[in-house]
C-alpha positions in Angstrom: 0.1 0.1 0.0 2.3 2.8 -1.2 1.3 6.1 -2.9 3.9 7.8 -5.0 3.6 11.7 -5.2 5.8 13.6 -7.8 6.8 16.7 -6.1 9.1 19.0 -8.5 12.1 20.6 -7.0 12.4 24.6 -6.5 16.0 25.3 -6.7 15.9 28.7 -8.3 14.0 30.8 -10.6 13.9 28.4 -13.5 13.1 25.3 -11.5 10.4 27.3 -9.8 8.9 28.1 -13.2 8.9 24.5 -14.2 7.4 23.5 -10.7 4.7 26.1 -11.3 3.8 24.6 -14.7 3.7 21.2 -12.9 1.4 22.4 -10.4 -0.9 24.3 -12.6 -1.5 21.3 -14.9 -2.3 19.5 -11.8 -4.7 22.1 -10.4 -6.4 22.2 -14.0 -6.7 18.4 -13.8 -4.6 18.0 -16.9 -1.3 16.6 -15.5 -2.0 13.0 -16.2 -2.7 13.8 -19.8 0.2 16.1 -20.6 3.1 15.3 -18.1 4.8 13.0 -20.7 4.3 15.7 -23.5 5.9 18.2 -21.1 8.8 16.0 -20.9 8.9 15.4 -24.4 8.9 19.2 -25.1 11.8 19.5 -22.8 14.1 16.8 -23.8 13.2 15.5 -27.0 12.0 19.0 -28.6 14.7 20.9 -27.0 12.2 23.6 -25.8 12.6 24.0 -22.1 9.4 26.4 -21.9 11.4 29.1 -20.0 11.5 32.7 -20.8 14.2 35.2 -19.5 11.8 36.2 -16.5 8.8 35.1 -14.9 6.5 37.1 -17.2 8.0 35.9 -20.4 7.9 32.2 -19.1 4.2 32.6 -18.2 3.7 33.7 -21.9 5.7 30.8 -23.4 3.9 28.2 -21.1 0.3 29.8 -21.7 0.9 29.3 -25.3 2.1 25.8 -24.8 -0.7 25.1 -22.8 -3.3 26.6 -25.3 -1.6 24.5 -28.2 -2.4 21.6 -26.0 -6.1 22.2 -25.5 -6.0 24.4 -22.3 -8.0 27.5 -21.9 -5.2 30.1 -21.9 -7.2 32.5 -19.5 -7.8 29.5 -16.9 -4.0 28.5 -17.4 -2.9 32.1 -16.3 -5.4 32.5 -13.5 -4.0 29.3 -11.8 -0.4 29.6 -12.7 -0.7 33.0 -10.7 -3.5 31.7 -8.2 -3.9 30.8 -4.6 -3.7 26.7 -5.0 -0.7 26.8 -7.3 1.0 29.3 -4.9 0.5 27.0 -1.8 1.6 23.9 -3.5 4.9 25.8 -4.3 4.8 26.6 -0.8 4.4 22.8 0.2 7.2 21.8 -2.3 9.7 24.4 -0.9 9.1 23.0 2.6 9.6 19.5 1.6 12.9 20.4 -0.5 14.1 22.0 2.9 13.0 18.9 4.8 14.5 16.3 2.6 18.2 16.6 1.8 17.5 16.2 -1.9 20.6 17.2 -4.1 19.6 15.8 -7.5 16.8 14.4 -9.5 15.2 12.2 -9.8 15.0 11.3 -6.0 13.0 9.1 -3.6 11.9 10.1 -0.1 10.1 8.0 2.1 
């Protein structure tokens, strides 16, 4: 009886923006459908879905979400919203609690 919970790392601005994408897709109920597509976009497509700052990153990620069938306004609302911000805070707390120095990692 084990439950695996994916938690993205939040080691700096770029990792935070990736984590924000992860949690936004989760809040929108699209993570299971699009998680592999995000991975493929990063690693096979060579597109990290990152800009030079938070605002340009949001624009890039919103465009990607829209291209994958997500309403852009809903994506942006959740990306900036309470649920995603709270999830980010929890991820930061977990990262401090466990001495994770690389990924992937497993904590029990």
